Backbone bond lengths (Angstrom), bond angles and torsions (degrees), N, CA, C in turn:
res aa  C-N    CA-C-N  psi(-1)  N-CA   C-N-CA  omega(-1)  CA-C   N-CA-C  phi
1 M - - - 1.464 - - 1.528 110.50 -
2 S 1.316 116.48 140.99 1.461 121.45 177.27 1.524 109.67 -80.67
3 T 1.326 115.81 159.47 1.462 119.54 174.65 1.529 109.00 -83.67
4 K 1.323 115.14 164.32 1.466 120.15 177.08 1.530 110.47 -59.86
5 R 1.315 116.72 -41.10 1.460 120.76 -179.21 1.537 110.99 -61.76
6 Q 1.330 117.04 -43.64 1.461 120.52 -179.46 1.521 111.54 -62.22
7 L 1.325 116.50 -41.94 1.470 120.14 -178.85 1.527 111.21 -70.46
8 I 1.313 117.08 -39.80 1.468 120.47 178.74 1.520 110.33 -65.07
9 D 1.329 117.18 -43.37 1.465 120.81 178.29 1.523 111.03 -63.08
10 S 1.316 116.27 -39.95 1.464 120.22 179.42 1.528 110.91 -65.68
11 L 1.323 116.02 -42.04 1.461 120.16 179.45 1.527 110.85 -66.18
12 R 1.312 116.51 -40.93 1.465 120.39 179.24 1.549 110.25 -63.90
13 K 1.323 116.70 -38.69 1.459 120.79 178.43 1.525 110.83 -64.10
14 K 1.349 116.56 -41.95 1.463 120.71 179.12 1.533 111.11 -64.47
15 L 1.330 115.91 -30.38 1.464 120.71 177.93 1.527 111.66 -83.55
16 Q 1.335 116.08 -1.30 1.469 122.75 -177.48 1.528 110.12 58.51
17 E 1.335 113.84 44.00 1.465 120.40 -179.72 1.522 110.10 -113.60
18 R 1.301 116.53 60.17 1.454 120.65 -178.85 1.521 111.79 -106.66
19 N 1.339 117.09 33.00 1.458 120.09 -179.02 1.515 110.34 -135.87
20 A 1.326 116.01 179.97 1.464 121.07 -175.33 1.516 113.06 -73.02
21 D 1.345 117.66 -13.25 1.458 121.08 -176.94 1.531 112.13 -97.42
22 S 1.309 117.71 33.13 1.453 122.39 -177.68 1.529 111.25 -61.26
23 N 1.331 115.06 140.41 1.468 120.38 176.81 1.524 112.09 -81.84
24 F 1.336 117.27 -18.56 1.458 120.84 -172.49 1.526 111.85 -125.76
25 T 1.312 116.06 139.71 1.457 121.47 173.92 1.530 109.08 -83.29
26 N 1.318 116.86 168.88 1.463 120.41 174.58 1.518 110.73 -58.84
27 R 1.328 116.71 -36.69 1.467 120.73 179.33 1.529 110.53 -63.68
28 D 1.335 116.95 -41.37 1.464 120.67 178.77 1.526 110.90 -60.43
29 L 1.323 115.70 -45.74 1.462 120.38 -178.08 1.527 111.10 -67.64
30 Y 1.323 115.77 -41.37 1.469 119.73 178.78 1.527 110.56 -62.70
31 Q 1.327 116.69 -42.84 1.464 120.36 -179.49 1.529 111.30 -64.35
32 A 1.336 116.63 -37.26 1.465 119.69 176.57 1.526 111.16 -62.85
33 L 1.325 116.46 -40.18 1.467 120.42 177.62 1.528 111.22 -65.36
34 I 1.317 116.53 -42.46 1.466 121.32 -179.89 1.524 111.12 -62.51
35 E 1.329 117.20 -45.65 1.464 120.79 -177.56 1.518 111.60 -62.62
36 Q 1.320 117.89 -37.87 1.459 120.51 178.28 1.525 110.95 -71.97
37 T 1.330 115.78 -34.87 1.460 119.73 -178.19 1.528 111.83 -67.10
38 K 1.324 117.28 -34.09 1.473 121.12 -176.40 1.526 111.50 -55.47
39 W 1.320 116.67 -50.83 1.475 117.91 -176.58 1.524 111.88 -76.10
40 L 1.340 116.68 -28.44 1.466 119.29 176.54 1.533 110.65 -65.93
41 I 1.325 115.88 -41.09 1.470 120.38 178.72 1.525 110.43 -63.74
42 K 1.324 117.20 -43.64 1.468 120.32 178.84 1.525 110.94 -60.21
43 R 1.307 116.19 -40.56 1.478 119.94 178.84 1.522 110.92 -63.18
44 E 1.344 116.44 -44.15 1.462 120.25 -177.54 1.527 111.97 -71.24
45 I 1.321 116.45 -32.97 1.470 119.66 176.61 1.524 109.86 -62.38
46 N 1.313 116.97 -42.98 1.466 120.70 179.88 1.515 111.88 -62.67
47 S 1.323 117.10 -27.82 1.463 120.25 178.26 1.530 111.90 -80.95
48 G 1.335 116.94 -13.02 1.461 121.47 179.72 1.513 114.52 83.72
49 R 1.319 116.79 1.58 1.460 120.31 -172.60 1.523 112.57 -71.57
50 I 1.330 117.55 -36.20 1.459 120.06 -176.71 1.521 111.88 -70.99
51 Y 1.330 117.87 -42.32 1.460 120.09 -179.38 1.531 112.25 -63.03
52 K 1.317 116.58 -23.11 1.461 119.76 179.34 1.527 112.24 -79.11
53 N 1.345 117.09 -12.27 1.466 121.20 -178.03 1.526 109.94 -110.07
54 V 1.320 116.76 97.43 1.460 121.09 -175.81 1.523 112.28 -66.29
55 V 1.337 117.26 -16.94 1.468 120.39 -176.83 1.527 111.28 -63.47
56 F 1.329 118.81 -22.89 1.460 121.23 -178.15 1.528 112.44 -80.97
57 F 1.323 117.21 -12.81 1.456 121.10 -176.22 1.526 110.39 -99.14
58 Q 1.327 115.12 129.39 1.458 121.41 178.41 1.524 109.57 -117.70
59 T 1.325 115.41 150.24 1.463 120.22 176.80 1.521 109.91 -93.43
60 L 1.312 115.19 126.40 1.463 121.80 171.56 1.523 105.98 -93.39
61 Y 1.323 116.82 110.23 1.457 121.49 -169.58 1.535 112.86 -90.46
62 C 1.327 113.70 150.10 1.473 122.56 164.46 1.534 114.31 54.01
63 Q 1.305 116.80 51.91 1.461 119.62 176.29 1.529 109.54 -87.05
64 D 1.330 115.95 121.78 1.466 120.88 -177.21 1.523 111.58 -64.47
65 V 1.335 115.07 142.05 1.465 122.27 176.96 1.523 107.61 -119.61
66 I 1.324 116.70 133.23 1.462 122.02 -177.73 1.527 111.12 -125.66
67 E 1.320 114.87 158.25 1.463 119.51 172.79 1.520 108.73 -78.76
68 T 1.307 116.18 139.69 1.454 120.11 179.22 1.516 109.76 -140.65
69 S 1.299 116.02 164.69 1.456 120.94 -178.48 1.520 110.93 -80.30
70 T 1.332 116.19 147.40 1.457 119.76 176.47 1.524 111.81 -73.46
71 I 1.340 117.03 -5.53 1.472 118.49 174.26 1.525 110.95 -93.48
72 D 1.338 116.06 3.18 1.461 120.41 172.65 1.536 107.63 -52.73
73 P 1.339 118.52 128.47 1.464 119.84 -176.88 1.523 114.11 -59.53
74 C 1.338 117.60 -20.28 1.463 120.41 178.73 1.524 112.33 -90.19
75 C 1.326 117.04 -9.45 1.462 121.07 -175.90 1.530 110.00 -67.87
76 P 1.331 117.97 125.22 1.457 120.80 -175.50 1.527 115.13 -84.77
77 I 1.343 118.02 -2.78 1.460 119.73 177.67 1.525 109.47 -129.22
78 K 1.299 116.60 158.69 1.463 122.59 178.91 1.524 108.83 -126.96
79 N 1.323 116.97 109.80 1.458 121.47 174.26 1.517 108.48 -156.69
80 N 1.307 116.33 -178.97 1.469 120.91 -176.03 1.518 112.88 -94.83
81 C 1.316 117.67 3.12 1.464 121.03 -177.81 1.532 111.17 -88.89
82 K 1.302 114.48 166.01 1.455 119.25 175.61 1.528 109.19 -72.40
83 I 1.305 114.90 152.87 1.461 119.58 174.97 1.526 107.71 -143.07
84 Y 1.307 116.32 151.46 1.457 122.24 -175.71 1.522 108.73 -125.97
85 R 1.326 115.71 151.63 1.463 120.38 177.14 1.526 110.08 -147.86
86 T 1.321 115.23 163.52 1.456 118.92 174.58 1.531 108.74 -60.79
87 K 1.295 115.64 139.58 1.470 120.97 -176.14 1.519 111.72 -62.71
88 C 1.312 116.69 -42.79 1.462 121.86 -179.03 1.522 109.61 -112.66
89 K 1.307 115.12 157.11 1.455 118.79 174.79 1.524 109.42 -63.94
90 I 1.320 114.52 144.73 1.453 121.56 -177.75 1.532 108.95 -84.65
91 P 1.344 118.48 143.50 1.471 119.56 174.65 1.529 111.03 -54.41
92 D 1.313 116.66 159.85 1.460 121.33 -176.28 1.523 111.98 -70.76
93 F 1.330 114.49 139.85 1.455 122.20 172.13 1.528 109.17 -95.99
94 W 1.327 116.64 159.44 1.445 119.69 157.73 1.526 105.88 -72.87
95 V 1.309 117.55 145.33 1.463 120.83 -174.38 1.521 111.22 -126.94
96 D 1.337 114.37 157.41 1.457 120.87 170.28 1.524 108.00 -127.70
97 E 1.321 117.38 -164.50 1.463 119.74 -176.87 1.521 113.26 -62.37
98 D 1.327 117.25 -22.39 1.469 121.18 -177.96 1.521 113.60 -95.20
99 G 1.337 116.77 -1.22 1.456 119.04 179.35 1.514 111.97 114.87
100 P 1.357 117.69 -152.74 1.469 121.10 -177.57 1.526 112.33 -59.80
101 I 1.323 115.72 139.99 1.464 120.85 176.91 1.521 107.83 -86.48
102 M 1.315 117.09 107.32 1.458 122.14 -176.08 1.516 109.97 -148.82
103 K 1.328 115.26 164.27 1.458 120.69 -179.94 1.521 112.73 -109.48
104 S 1.343 117.44 -37.58 1.464 117.43 -176.28 1.517 111.53 -162.83
105 I 1.327 114.31 159.41 1.461 122.29 169.15 1.522 106.47 -139.00
106 T 1.332 115.39 125.21 1.462 120.70 -173.81 1.518 110.53 -137.71
107 S 1.328 115.45 164.29 1.462 119.60 169.17 1.523 107.78 -65.12
108 V 1.335 116.68 159.26 1.467 120.42 -175.72 1.523 111.83 -60.23
109 D 1.314 117.66 -35.70 1.470 119.62 -178.69 1.535 112.08 -83.03
110 G 1.327 116.68 -2.29 1.458 120.68 176.21 1.512 115.44 78.63
111 T 1.335 117.89 5.91 1.473 119.86 -176.33 1.531 112.43 -84.42
112 T 1.327 117.82 -18.86 1.465 120.81 -178.42 1.524 109.60 -122.32
113 Y 1.329 114.57 123.12 1.458 120.90 177.35 1.520 108.58 -106.02
114 F 1.305 116.43 130.80 1.466 121.31 -179.97 1.527 109.88 -102.41
115 E 1.308 115.12 123.34 1.461 120.20 177.48 1.522 109.11 -81.84
116 M 1.334 116.33 128.77 1.454 120.15 179.01 1.528 110.14 -74.17
117 T 1.305 115.37 135.90 1.456 121.34 179.49 1.523 108.27 -147.92
118 S 1.303 116.43 -173.29 1.465 120.99 175.66 1.522 108.51 -111.83
119 P 1.327 118.82 157.42 1.469 120.34 178.11 1.527 112.64 -54.88
120 T 1.321 117.52 -40.95 1.473 121.55 -178.98 1.520 110.95 -65.10
121 T 1.337 116.31 -44.44 1.464 119.99 179.84 1.520 110.90 -65.85
122 W 1.335 117.15 -40.03 1.462 120.21 179.67 1.520 110.84 -62.48
123 Q 1.327 117.74 -43.88 1.465 120.42 -179.58 1.527 111.22 -65.28
124 S 1.328 116.89 -32.24 1.468 120.05 175.87 1.519 110.80 -67.77
125 K 1.338 116.04 -38.43 1.463 120.03 179.09 1.535 111.01 -65.21
126 K 1.328 116.78 -35.42 1.464 120.42 -177.23 1.522 112.49 -63.93
127 I 1.312 116.90 -29.98 1.480 119.43 -178.33 1.530 112.14 -100.05
128 D 1.322 116.43 -0.48 1.460 120.95 178.68 1.531 109.13 -80.51
129 P 1.340 119.26 115.23 1.481 120.56 -177.56 1.523 113.49 -62.13
130 Y 1.324 117.45 -24.77 1.457 120.70 -179.58 1.534 111.90 -79.52
131 N 1.310 115.74 -10.36 1.464 119.66 -177.52 1.524 112.69 -106.62
132 K 1.350 116.72 -5.46 1.466 120.31 -174.04 1.523 113.13 -63.00
133 K 1.323 118.13 -31.04 1.460 120.74 -177.49 1.542 112.30 -88.26
134 S 1.299 116.47 -2.75 1.465 119.47 -179.20 1.527 110.61 -69.67
135 K 1.312 116.17 138.04 1.459 121.43 178.62 1.535 112.25 -98.79
136 Q 1.324 115.73 6.55 1.461 119.69 -179.34 1.523 110.37 -65.60
137 M 1.344 115.76 134.23 1.459 121.89 176.26 1.525 109.07 -96.60
138 Y 1.327 115.05 147.40 1.458 119.78 -175.45 1.525 111.44 -124.09
139 A 1.323 114.51 157.75 1.467 121.57 174.39 1.515 107.55 -145.18
140 F 1.319 115.40 153.38 1.464 118.96 171.36 1.511 109.58 -141.13
141 Y 1.310 114.41 159.57 1.465 122.14 -174.33 1.513 108.38 -110.08
142 N 1.338 115.44 131.24 1.460 119.33 179.25 1.524 110.26 -158.61
143 E 1.324 116.14 133.65 1.469 122.43 175.60 1.532 113.04 54.59
144 G 1.347 116.14 34.28 1.458 119.96 176.37 1.521 114.97 86.30
145 Y 1.335 117.93 1.65 1.467 121.99 179.57 1.524 109.94 -119.19
146 F 1.341 115.70 156.66 1.453 121.36 166.62 1.524 107.40 -99.79
147 W 1.326 115.01 135.77 1.467 121.86 -177.08 1.518 109.53 -115.16
148 F 1.344 115.71 142.00 1.461 122.32 -176.95 1.534 108.14 -127.94
149 P 1.322 117.94 99.74 1.468 119.92 -175.10 1.525 115.06 -79.94
150 D 1.335 118.13 -16.36 1.459 120.51 -173.39 1.523 115.03 -104.78
151 H 1.313 116.73 -26.00 1.468 118.40 -165.42 1.518 108.93 -160.78
152 N 1.327 117.03 143.49 1.456 121.44 176.02 1.531 109.00 -99.96
153 P 1.319 117.38 107.64 1.467 119.92 179.78 1.536 112.65 -80.95
154 H 1.345 116.70 -6.84 1.471 124.26 179.34 1.539 113.30 71.43
155 K 1.309 117.26 -47.05 1.458 121.45 173.89 1.523 108.33 -143.40
156 V 1.345 115.77 145.00 1.466 118.93 179.72 1.525 110.69 -134.01
157 N 1.328 114.62 155.74 1.460 122.96 170.37 1.525 107.75 -108.66
158 I 1.329 116.85 136.56 1.463 121.35 -177.09 1.522 109.06 -124.92
159 L 1.316 116.24 120.43 1.459 122.03 178.94 1.515 108.52 -99.42
160 G 1.346 116.54 109.35 1.454 119.68 -174.90 1.521 112.81 -143.89
161 F 1.317 114.16 174.08 1.467 121.70 175.78 1.527 106.10 -104.19
162 W 1.325 115.92 99.97 1.461 122.60 -170.28 1.523 111.35 -93.14
163 T 1.327 115.61 152.76 1.467 119.31 176.70 1.523 111.02 -73.66
164 D 1.331 116.73 -20.58 1.463 121.28 177.83 1.520 110.09 -127.81
165 D 1.294 115.61 156.04 1.462 122.14 175.36 1.529 108.65 -63.85
166 V 1.344 117.95 124.31 1.468 120.89 -178.24 1.526 112.22 -107.83
167 S 1.319 116.87 15.42 1.466 119.78 -177.22 1.526 112.42 -63.63
168 D 1.341 116.92 -20.75 1.465 119.75 179.37 1.522 112.27 -100.59
169 R 1.344 116.93 15.61 1.473 120.81 -176.92 1.524 111.78 -112.13
170 N 1.315 117.59 26.98 1.462 122.41 -179.26 1.526 109.52 -70.05
171 G 1.324 116.64 112.31 1.458 121.15 -178.05 1.508 113.79 -66.92
172 C 1.326 118.27 -15.73 1.467 121.56 -179.92 1.526 112.41 -95.32
173 A 1.331 117.03 -8.02 1.465 119.93 -177.36 1.525 110.28 -77.32
174 E 1.314 116.60 133.91 1.457 120.85 179.97 1.527 111.22 -75.58
175 N 1.309 117.06 -38.57 1.462 121.63 -179.77 1.521 109.93 -130.53
176 P 1.351 117.05 76.50 1.463 119.29 -179.11 1.523 111.16 -63.20
177 P 1.331 117.55 145.85 1.472 120.07 -178.84 1.526 111.13 -65.64
178 C 1.314 115.51 147.78 1.460 121.11 177.82 1.524 107.87 -104.26
179 V 1.333 116.03 112.77 1.460 121.11 -177.01 1.524 108.59 -123.27
180 R 1.330 116.66 133.63 1.458 120.16 177.04 1.531 110.03 -61.83
181 F 1.327 115.41 142.10 1.465 120.61 -176.13 1.526 111.70 -54.23
182 L 1.331 117.58 -45.80 1.458 120.49 -176.76 1.525 112.77 -69.45
183 D 1.330 117.05 -15.51 1.456 120.31 -179.23 1.530 112.56 -96.21
184 T 1.333 116.79 3.80 1.462 119.97 174.37 1.525 109.38 -86.87
185 K 1.320 116.21 162.39 1.460 120.96 -176.43 1.529 111.33 -69.67
186 F 1.324 114.71 143.87 1.460 120.76 170.07 1.523 105.76 -90.89
187 T 1.321 116.95 110.93 1.465 120.87 -166.72 1.522 112.31 -83.32
188 I 1.306 115.82 71.94 1.460 122.03 174.03 1.520 107.91 -124.14
189 P 1.327 118.07 140.57 1.470 119.69 177.19 1.528 111.02 -55.95
190 D 1.318 116.11 142.05 1.464 120.95 -177.09 1.521 112.34 -56.06
191 W 1.342 117.13 -36.58 1.456 119.61 -175.66 1.538 112.61 -71.42
192 L 1.338 117.46 -11.50 1.463 120.70 178.39 1.532 112.33 -99.37
193 E 1.309 117.05 -9.68 1.460 120.69 -172.08 1.531 112.34 -60.78
194 G 1.334 116.87 -44.61 1.451 120.18 -179.41 1.516 112.53 -63.71
195 E 1.328 116.64 -43.41 1.463 120.94 179.65 1.526 110.93 -66.15
196 M 1.339 116.24 -39.67 1.466 120.01 177.33 1.522 110.85 -60.52
197 M 1.335 116.93 -45.56 1.455 121.24 -178.76 1.528 110.59 -63.54
198 A 1.325 117.00 -41.34 1.463 120.93 -178.54 1.526 110.97 -64.89
199 K 1.331 116.93 -42.19 1.460 120.84 -179.40 1.527 111.07 -68.78
200 A 1.334 116.70 -40.19 1.470 120.36 178.61 1.523 110.34 -65.86
201 L 1.331 116.29 -40.25 1.465 121.09 178.66 1.528 110.53 -63.09
202 E 1.323 116.47 -42.81 1.469 120.99 178.59 1.527 110.74 -61.36
203 L 1.331 116.34 -42.68 1.464 121.07 179.56 1.520 111.42 -63.41
204 L 1.325 116.77 -48.83 1.462 121.03 -175.86 1.527 112.14 -71.50
205 A 1.328 116.89 -33.86 1.467 119.97 177.27 1.521 110.06 -64.14
206 G 1.339 116.19 -36.82 1.452 120.16 177.43 1.519 111.96 -65.27
207 I 1.330 116.26 -38.45 1.468 120.51 177.92 1.524 110.14 -65.73
208 T 1.337 116.22 -41.44 1.471 120.63 -179.92 1.521 111.31 -60.77
209 K 1.339 116.93 -40.24 1.461 120.74 -179.26 1.528 111.82 -64.59
210 R 1.335 115.92 -30.23 1.467 119.00 -178.08 1.521 112.85 -84.17
211 M 1.340 116.91 -8.77 1.465 119.79 -179.94 1.531 110.36 -73.54
212 P 1.343 119.22 137.00 1.462 120.85 176.73 1.518 110.21 -65.76
213 E 1.322 115.78 142.51 1.464 119.25 179.81 1.520 109.77 -71.45
214 D 1.319 116.27 128.56 1.462 120.98 178.56 1.531 109.64 -74.54
215 E 1.316 114.64 150.69 1.455 118.37 172.59 1.515 108.85 -67.17
216 Q 1.321 116.17 138.14 1.455 119.43 179.45 1.519 110.00 -70.74
217 I 1.306 115.63 137.33 1.459 120.76 -177.84 1.514 109.43 -124.78
218 D 1.303 115.25 129.82 1.464 120.68 174.14 1.532 106.72 -77.85
219 K 1.341 116.85 104.03 1.466 119.97 -173.07 1.517 113.18 -67.73
220 N 1.341 117.59 -17.44 1.454 120.12 178.46 1.522 112.43 -80.06
221 T 1.359 116.38 -28.18 1.473 119.42 -177.06 1.515 112.30 -117.29
222 T 1.377 116.12 -8.36 1.464 123.94 -175.35 1.521 111.75 57.49
223 R 1.370 117.60 25.02 1.451 121.12 176.04 1.506 109.92 -97.38
224 K 1.316 115.79 138.47 1.456 120.10 176.53 1.511 109.37 -77.35
225 S 1.334 117.43 142.35 1.454 120.98 179.09 1.529 109.93 -110.64
């Protein structure tokens, strides 16, 4: 996988923007790449190709889980029981029609597996007499947090397909590495990179054409010509 910096530099070169008078910032170029990647990822997920490649999935280790109130404005359910959620918001996933693209969420020691569900489905299970004896633990994702209505695992590992490299986000690491954002990997499958670049280039070239032509300025004399 290429880094964000490599892809941005390549895109800027294709736009012939290698000078001080660039029309686009690094943020503009990065956002164009992200927007094109979103629909490409959804297309590939539907084909099943991404789930077959485990290399795209990274584990986000040791995310703290805390008890919180059910009146928390982000809490997706309303009841009188305790509920737990990840202490911090989780980094962004690539998503499809069903939500975050992920494989598993488990306790740190791997002894407890949480089945992903929705708040509505979980509440239906709670009142289902045939489900009362089930020992299955559940989790759901809402507003950037994972929620655990049955059990506090204290820390969890999450295996997902993230929009950013999470190798430096290990919650158990004492001295996590410090890596510049642009030098982290752009997490797109290699076979989509060319198509992503072409679509982003087409989008940005169209924006450039619609920009009004600036008056030429003699930078040595600051006189307009």
